[in-house]
N, C-alpha and C positions, 0 to 999 in steps of 0.2 A: 290467683289474683289477690291483691291486697284486700284486707277486710274492710267493710264499710265503716265510715267515720261518723261520729255523732257531734263533733265540734268543727267549726270552720277551719279550713287550711290557711295558715299564715305564710307558709313557704311554698308558693306555687311552683317555683322552679324545681324544688326537690320532689314535689308530688308528681310532676310531669315525668321526671326521670324514673321514679319508682314505677310508675304506670308502664313506661316503655320497657322496663326489664321483664315484666310479666311474672315476677316472682313475688312470693309472700314476704311480709315483713320479717318473719322468722328466718326465711331462706337468705334474705339480704343481710340480716344481722349475723347469721352464721358465717357468711363469706367475709364480712368485716372482721370477725374474730379470727378467721383463718389467716387473712392477710396480716393481721397484727402478730399472730403467732409466728408466721414466717420471718418476721422482722424482730423477734425476740421480746415481744410485749404480750401481755395477757389482758387484752381488752375484754370487758364483760358487756358487750353490746347485746341488746334484746329488741324484740318488737316494740316494747315500750319506749326504747331509746329513739327509734324512728318516729314514733308518734309525738314525742316531745319536740323533736326537730321540726316536724311538720307544724307544730303549734307555735313555732317561732324561736325556740331556744337554739343555742349554737353549741356544738360539741367542744370539748376541751381542745386546745391547739394541737396536742399530741395525737389526737384521734383523727383529726381531719384528713391527714394524708392517707390513712388506711381506708377511710370512707371514699375518698376520691379514687384511689386505686381500685376499690371494689366496683364502683360504677363504671370505670373505664373497662374493666374486665367483662362485667355483665352485659354492657352495651357494645363492646368491641369498639370503643372510641378512646384511643390513647390520649387525645388532646383535651379531655375533660379536665376542668380546673375547679377549685372550690367555689369560684364565682358562679360557675354553671349550676352548682348545688344550692345557690341562693345565699351564700355566706360572703359577706363584704370583705374587702381587703383588710380592713381594720381587725377583723377576727382571724384572718388567715395569713398574716404576714410571714409566719414561719411554716406555713403549710402549702405554699404554692408548688405545683408540680414543676419539676425541673425540665429543662429542654430535652429533646431527643438525644440520647448519648451517642447515637450513630451519626449524628449530623454536627456540623460546625468544625472548628479547628481542634484537633485532638490535643495539641499542645496547650491550648487554652483550657480544655477540659481537665487535663492532668493538673494544671496549676490550680484550677478551681477546686478539684477534689482534694488535692494536697492541702490547700489552705483550710478546707473543712476538716480534714483528718487531723490537722494540727490542734484543733479544738478538742474539747471533751466529747468523745463519741457518744457518751450516754445522755448528753443534753442537747445535741444538735441533730436536726433532721433535714438540714438544707441540702444534703446530697440526695434525698429522696428515698422512698421505699423500693423494695424489689419490684420491678415492673415486668409483668407478664408480656406486655407488648414489646419491651426491649429484648426479651428472650427469643424473639423471632428475628432471624438473620435477614437483614434487607438484601435485596438482589444486587445492590451496587457496591457491596463492601470489598469486592475483589479489585475494584478500580482504584488505582493509586491517586492520592489527593494532590491537588495543585497548591501546596503550601508555599507561602512567600517568606523568604528570609529577610530580616531587618537590616542586615549589614553583611559585609564580607569578612568579618573578623576571623582570625585564624583559629581553626579547630582541627586537631590532628589525632593520630592514632593513640597518643598518650591519654587524651581525654576519654576515648572509648575504653582503653584498658582500665582507667581508674573507675569508670562507671561499672564495668563488669566485675572488678575486684570488690567494689562496695556491695554489689548485688550478692556476691558470694558470702561476704561477711554478714550481711543482714539475713541471708538465707540460713547460714549456720546458727545464728542466734535464734532465729525462729524455730529451727529444728529442736534446739535445746530447751527453749523457754516458752514457746507458743506465741500466737499472734497478738495476745494482749500485752506483750512486753515490748515497750519502745516503739509503738506504731508511729508516734509523732516524729521520731527520728527519721524514719523512712520517708514520711510525707515531707518533712522539711528538706531532706536531701533532694527529692523530686522538684520541689518548688524553687529552692535557692541555688541548686547546682546543676541539675539535669535540664530543666526547662529552658533556662537562659542559653544553654549550648544548642538546644534544638532550634531556637530562633535564629541563630547565626550560622548554623552549619550549611555548607555548600560544597559542591564538587563530589569527588569520589568518596570522601569520608562520610558524607551524609547518610547513606544507607546503614553503615556500620553503627553510627551514632544512634539512629532511630531504633535499630534492633536492640542495642544495649539499653536504651531508655525503656523499650517494651519489657525487657526483663525485670527492671526495677518496678515498673508499673504493675506488672503481673504479680510480683511479690507483695506489693501493697494490697492488691486485691485479695490474695491468699490470706494475708494477715487479717484483713477486715472480715472475711468470711469466718475465720477462726474466732474472731471476737464478736460474732453474732451481729454483724452489720451487713446483711446481704445486699441491701440497696447500694451501699458504698462499694462493696466488693464487685457487684455486677458492673457498675460503671467503670471501675478500674480495669476489669477484665476486657470490657468492650474497647477501652482506649488502648489496651495492650494489643488487641486484634488490629486496630486501625494503625497504630504505630508500626506493627510488624508488616502490615500491608504496604505502608509507605516505604519501608525498608526492603521490600521484596524478600522477606524472610519467612518462608513457608513453615519451617519447623516451629518458630515462635508463634506464628499465627495459629497453627494447629494446637499448640500448647494452651494458648488462651481460650480458644474455642472449646477445647476439652474441659477446661475448668468451668466454663459457662454451662456446659452440658451436665457436669457433675453437680453443680449447684442447683440446676433445674430439677434434676432427679431427687436430690436430697430434700428439696422444698415441696415435693409432691406434684411436679409437673413433668411426668416421664415422657410424654409425647414431644414436648418442646426439647427436653433433654436429648431424645433420640435424634431429632433433626439437627441439633447442634453437634452431636457426636458424629453424625454423618458428614456435616460440613467440615469438621476437623479432619476426617479421613480424606475428604475431597482436597483439602489443602496440601495433602501429601502425595497427590497423584503424579506429580512431576518427579517423584523419587524421594525416598527417605530411608534412614537406617532401619534395619529390620526391628531393632529394639523399640524405636519410636512407633513404628507401625503396630507392633504388638500392644503397646501402651494405649493407643487410640482404639484398636479393635476391642480391647478389654472393656473400655468405656461404652462402646456400642453394645456389647453383650449385656452389660449391666442395665443400660437404659432400655433396651428391648425387653429384657426380663421384667423391668418395672412396669412396662405398659400392659403386661398380661397377654400380649399377642405373640404368637409363634414361638413358644418356648423351645421347640426343637432347634430353631435357627439361633436362638440365644446360646444354646449349648454348643452349636457348631462354631459360633463366633468365639466362644470361650476356648474351645479346643484349638482353633486357629491361633488364638493369642498365645497359648502355651507352646504350640509348635514353633511359632516365630521366635519366641523368647529362647527356646532351647537352641535355635540355630543363629542367634544374634551374636554379633561381634561384641567387643567390650570397650566402648569409648571411655575416656576419662570420666570419673564420677562427677567432676566439677561441671561438666557440660549438662545442659538441660535435658538432653536425650539420654544421658548415661545413668539416670537414677532409677529406671524401671528394671528391677531385679526380681528374683524368685519370690521374695517376701512381699513385693508389691503385687505380683500376680496372685498370690494366695489371698491377699486382701480383696482384690477384684473378684476372684472366684467366689469368695465367701459372700460378698454383697450380691453377686448375681444369683447364687443359689438361694440366698435369703429372699430375694424378690420372686423366685420361683416356688417358694414355700418349702424348700428342702432345709429344714433347720439343722438336722444332724450334719449334713454336708457343709453347711455354712459354718457351723461351729468348728468342724475339723480344719477347714481352711483358715479361718481367722486365728485359731490357736497356733497354727503353723506360722502365720505371719508375725504374731507377737513373739514367738520363740526365736525367730531368726533375725530380728531387727538389730541394727548396729547400736552400740551404746549411745552414740550421739543423736539417735532418732527418738528422743524422749517424747516429743509431742505426738508423733505418729504412733509410737508404741502405745502411749496412753490412750489415744483416740481409738485405735483398733481394739485395744484391750477392753475398753468400756463397751464397745459394740459386741465383743465376745461375751462379756458378762450379761449384757441385755438379752442375748439369745439364750444363754444358760438359764436366765430367769423365765424366759418364754417356755423353756422346756421343763419348768418346775424343778430346777436344780439350784436353789439359792445358795447352798453351801459351796457349790462349784463356782458360782459367780463371785461369792465373797473371797474364795481362795485366789481367784484370778486377780481381783483388785488388790488384795494384800500383797501379791507378788509384784505389783506395780506401784507400791507405796511411794518409793522415791521419785518415780516419774510423776505421779499424780500431785505430789507436794511441790515439785519444781516448776511445773508447767502452768502458765497463766493463759487460760483459754475459756471464754464464756461458753463456747460450744461444749467443751468438756464439762464445765461446771453444771450446765443444764442437764446433761446426760446423767451425771452423778446424782443430781437431785431426783431425777426420775427413777433411778435405781433404788434410792433410799425409800421412796414412796412405795415401790413395788414389793420390797421384801419386809415390810413392816410386820407382817404376821409371822415371819421366820426369825425375828430378832432374839428369840430364846435360844437359838443355836449358838454355841460359843464362837464359831468361825464368823458367822454373820454378825454377831455382836461386836467382834473385834473390827471387822471391816466397816461397820456402821460408825464406830467411834472414829476410825480413820477419816471417813468421808465427812463426818461432822466437824472434825478439826480442820480439814481442808477448807470447808465452807466458812469456818470462822477465821481462817488465816493463821491458825496455830498448829499446823500439821505436825504430828509426831509419828514418824515412820515406825516407831517401836511399840505402837499401841497393841 
């Protein structure tokens, strides 16, 4: 229970909610800091911070969303707002919790998210933080929405083809340069070109148009996640699920659900991730390419391993993934279901074994994934490579980690990804005591130049 106070409480609303959690000030502060870290911030909240807020002070606007999300989680009340915490609208204009992303018009949601994304991601929080409540799939999402079109303006197959072509172009650029490059261009395309067509689509073309829109929305979410904007990414993914449901496109729905699962696991919520991965598999029960089924099964294995429950079943799922992949046909790589290949499986196997505590096995599989990536997969190769280097450091092999990163010098210099940048910073901190080694020193100079924006791949 919270410790006794020696001064009068000025914020009775906050005091009541603290009491309802049953947690200590330190435990609540730790959760606030965790929520902040999930969203790319480093809030230094402490028990003293809560005491000051109880005395009547108000947190900085950038901290309020994390505090609100914390109490929503601790009390299992997603509807909690800053006002419920005793902070007036004047203090929280930029910290108000967003609406439930599983409700309302998904086209309006896409437009709202796109307009937010067209602003500076580093200074706007209007899209909201990553929500643990939203990571729970509502029971009604499989029901198609009764959206109304505004007019019967003509929309045809050419419009669908153009949207899918742009999704391919944006996806190729993302593979080469990372999610931090040109996200506002994708957002502007959604707002100004895609959403208006969704409002006027009718007849037989409507499902195809919504499926194509789901692809671009999914890509926007992927880029936001790579840019360490998990709340924005989560809401994009959810709208991709809803647009795919409207289009009756189970493969696209499964794709977006899988990314929601991957995000939950990466942020430290494996149970939610497993439920979302299972929902992704459920979306494919009506039939799916073997390659797609393998891709989703691999995510289920990773999520189950992360929960720490039933490791034998996690290995069985991983084995099933490999078997399906070996027997899969080969659809064109430009299709969403055509991109899960052996190198993708090696990455998935590495993450699963890492979650099971098998560091040597994880290293072997991640090394294989890095070695077999296509030249155009810069961002993925760099991301997997930094995960490989992190495991090598965990195994007390800093020279191997440094050699791994030096071999990825061109990729690391070319890719703009806050997720990658954060991992590289963590790696530099971990090998400080090994910088006397020549290989580590070279790699450290490389990472320093990347951080400063003056990367020299010949260091």
